[in-house]
N, C-alpha and C positions, 0 to 999 in steps of 0.2 A: 398637407398647409396644421394641417392640427397636431400630427403632430411635433413637428414644428415648433409651436404658439409651445404646444406643449412640454417639449424639450428645455427652451426657451426659461419658462417662468422655472425651471426643473435646477436652470444654472445658476440662476438667479439666486436660488433661495439658498444651492450650494455656498455659492460666492461671500452669503450673508453671512451665513452658519461658520467662513471663511474666518470672519473680521471679528465673531465673537470671543468675546477674552477668555467669556467662560470653558469653551472647546479648551483650547489653546493649556489651561488650569492644571483642566481634568487630561486632558493626554499630560501635560511633566510629571501629572500625584500620580501616574497610574507607572510612565514610564521611572519614577522612582521608585517606589515597587517593589516593581521587577525586579531593578537595582539593589534591594533593601534584601530581597527572596536572593538573591545571584551571595551576599555573605551567608548571608545564612544562610545559605546551603552547603557552604564555602564550611564551616565550622558541622557542621552535621553528619555528622563519619559512616558512607555505607548505604545513606537513603536522601544525597546533594540534588541526585538529580529528580527524587520524588518530585521534592521540597515547590524546587524550581520551576516545573512545572503547572505542579495545584495551582503553587499561585499567583507564578502567571495568566495561566488562564483567568482566574476569579479573578486578580486581577482586571485586563480585555475588559469578561462580562460585565461589572461591578460597573469600571467608567463609563462603558460601551452606554451601559440603560445607562444611569444619572445623566451622560451625553443625551440620547434621546430622548429624558422625558425632561430635562430644562429645555432645551430648543427644542421638542416637540410639542410642547404646550401653548406654544404662543405663534403655530402657522398661521394659526390662520384667527387666533382671536387680534393679537396686536396688530395685522393688516389691519383690521374692521374697525379697530379703535382707536387707528394712525391718519385716520382715513384713508390708508396709500392706494385702497384698493379703490377705491370705485376709478382711478384714471384707468386704472390698467382695464377694469367693468367697461370702460367707455370705447371700449375695444374691440373689437370683434371678438374676441375669447370667452368662451363658452365656461361659469363657473365648474362645470365637472372639472375643466382643461384649468384651471386653479388650483383648484384639491388636488387633482392626483399629481400634477409639480412637484406640487406642496410636499409630497409625501418622496416622490424619485431625485427629488433633488435632499430632500435629510439621509433617504437610505446610501447616497453619492455619500455624503459628507462620513457616514456614519464608516460605510467600505474603505474610507482613508484612512480614516482612522484608528479602523479596527487593524489594519495592513500596517499602518506606521507601527502598531504598537505591538502587535505580530513579528515582526519582524525586529523590535525589538526585544521580543524573547527568545527570537531565535538565537540574537547574538549572543543572550547571556548562553542559554545551552552550549554554545558552542565554545567559549569563552571557559567555564567550566569540565566540557567531557574533551575535549579535543576534538571533537568526532561525534559525526552518527551516525545510530544505527540505522537498518531498515523500517523498526517500529518506530520508529522518531517521525516518519510519516503521515502516523495519526494523528498527532497535532494538527494538523494542518485539518482535519476532520469537523476534529470540537472547535477547532479554527470557525468552520464551516456554521454547526450549531449552531456558538457564536451569534456570527453575523445574519442568518433566521430569527433566534430568539427575537434581533433588536430589532431584524424589518417589522415584523411583529406587534414589539411596543411599541413603535411610530405609530402602526396604522389604528393603536390604540389610542397616543396618544392623540391623531391628529382624528378621532371619530370626535371623543368632548370638546376636542377643538372648537370645534364644531359650533360650539351650542353653551360653552363653560366656561367660567372664567380661567386663569393658569394656573390660580391656586385647589383651585378643586379640580383641574384639569390633572392639575395632578398627582392628589390625594388619591383622584377614585385610578389610576395608574400603577400608584402603585399597589393599592391593595388587592388590585386585578393580578397582579406581578407576586406579590406578595404567597393569594391565595391558589393562582395560577399551578405558584411553586409546587403547592405540596397538596396538587390537585386528588394526587392516589390517598393520604392518608384526612382529605375531609372526605372522602369518601365511606374510606376506612373506620372511621368516626361514626358515618347513619349507618356505618354494619354493626358496631358494637351496639350500640345504644337498646339497637332491640327496640324499638320507635317507626312502628309502620307510616306515619309521616315523616315526619324527623329523617330518617333515611332515602324515601322516595324525595326529597328536600334537595341530602346532600345530594344525592344524584342526582338530581338535573344542574346543580352549581359545580358537581362535574364534567357533564357534558354540554354544558353553554359559556365559559369563560376557557379562554384560550387552557389547557395546560402545558405546561414550559415546563416540568419537570422530566421532559424524551430528549429536553436540549444537551440535556447533563453530563456529557462521559467525561469531563477531568480526570475523574477517580480512575477511570478504566485506562483512561492514555498516557497517561500520568503514568502505569504500572504497565504500560508497553502492550494494552490489548490491544485485538481490532475493532473497530467498531463497526456490524455489521450493514449490507446492503442493503438489507430488509428496511432495517431501522433511518435509515440516511433514505432513504425515494418515500418509505411516511411520514418526516419531516417532514422534508423539501413538499409534499405533493399539500402535509400538511399546517403549513406555516400560506404559501401561497396559497389558500384557497380563503382562508381564514382572513388570511390577511387584505385578500381581496371581497371580501365579504363585508368588512366595517371597513377598507377606502370609499364603497359602494354603499354606506347605511355612513358614510359621513358627506360624500357627494345629494344624497337622496335629502339629507337634511338641510345640510349648507344651502341647495338650491333654493330652497323652500324658503330658505329665508329671511327676513325686509332688513335689510339693510338700510334703511333711511333714520 
């Protein structure tokens, strides 16, 4: 019964996202960018494939990030603001089910759209090379990492959406993503300052914020290099654990929020 209600909320969230025009615009831009990469690759002698894979994976990541932020920042706030949440909570549905259902629904949306854009990249790659090499399968590892990254971004959006406005949620999420994508640089900067207090602060930030840099393997994959099994397992466990902690925190905050 509990799982059924949670999945029902997830399905409704997915349907709402599919009807959002922003979603289609972003996907269209991503497909156009992949097509542009294909044209650019054809005039770049010797590195056509590398350019196509790099730009294609970057497009999937960037536009997936935009989808996650634009849709994620209003996951909870929009329902509360429009008061469409109250009839739902009057039914035998708990607040944690609502939050978890919203999280799963947006992740399903990201999964479907990422796969759609990925097949577009795969089609462009076949059009360019007319063949697939064994190392091309590593592209799917990079896409898998992009999905893990997007699920983590969704959890961050959901967390802020439970107590903040959409604008502030977008700003906070974007800043965390930028800092998290340069996590190693942040830690190294602290070490270079030779200031114990600042170094401790930068180290604290390094471990506190989600580390998105480990999910970026597009450069290696575009050159046909494999991704180690250890990194796959580590990134999967990291994304699951960190996302779970954020969702639990979001549930805790939303459960104690006064909705009157």
